[in-house]
C-alpha angles and dihedrals in degrees: 000000000000092000089049091055094048089052090051090049093049091049092050092050090049091054091045094048092044090050091049089052090048091052090050091050089046090052092048091050088047090060095038092055092045089051092050091051090051096046093053093048094245096132089114089075089051119173095356093068091042092052093049092048093050093045094050090048092048092049094047094046092045089052093046092049092048090051091050091047093052091047092053094052090064094052117108098238131143110271095017115122109212124225116245 
């Protein structure tokens, strides 16, 4: 019982820490994209251009991660349950 609780706590902390790093990365990308827009003189498009860039990146990254996830499911690794 105690070991199970420790494992759950470790899993929760792992999720929280991973989420925190994800937020930090998102904020860094936020500033980087805004800087690119400013450097190329695209401020006149404002938040619309920023929203389009972020949306395209989010969709592309989500698709790539989904593809990678599906590919790893078919690998013969210990603990992986293969699709039939």
